[in-house]
C-alpha angles and dihedrals in degrees: 000000000000124000122203124211124201122212120242122336096341097113092055090049091049092048091049091047090051092051092050092048091051091049092049089047090054093048091047090051091053092049092048090052093050092048091049090048092053091046091049092050092049093052090049093049092052094048094047092046089052092052092047090051088057098259098120093132089056091053092047090049089047091053093045091046092242098114122119113261093246093051092048091050089048093052091045091049093052091047090051094049092047089051093048092051088051095050097049095208127139138228126339094352090059095053092041092055092045091047095058103031100047096056090048094054092044092050090054090047092051092044091055093044091053099043099041097052095237091128090070092049089048091054093047096052112057097169119106096237092051094047094049087050092052091045090051090049088050090051094053094048091048092046087057089052096046095039107028096175096054114123096012090115090232112163138180110253123225118234091261095049088047092053091049090048093048089050089053094055095049 
């Protein structure tokens, strides 16, 4: 096995750079999760509002990819507008973020709708209450896919709790 030695203070610089990169990656992951959560909420709000307004068939057609292009564009514009209001960003950054987050969220929503069999249930139940219940069920399943640790009860331990936990393991 070969060992490499770095001249001078380079190892300290490398370790410092690695720590900073790790911290920034952790922050980026948190920000990405927040943006995805806001996009997911915006999509759900638009779908539920359309159902409440009596357009349940439009929502079902949108989820099954049978909606007319004009109706699909209208729903996507409403979702994008709702997301942009939630994000509170300005200009090109705002449209860029919406342009890559919203398709990600919609793809996961469609993936869950296809794989879970909810599309058949949505098409079979044309009433507003049933459609709202199915969309809520779709929301919960998709949330588990997007945010797999939600509801696990995982918490960050304080130093004292970590010491107690470590003592219990020993």
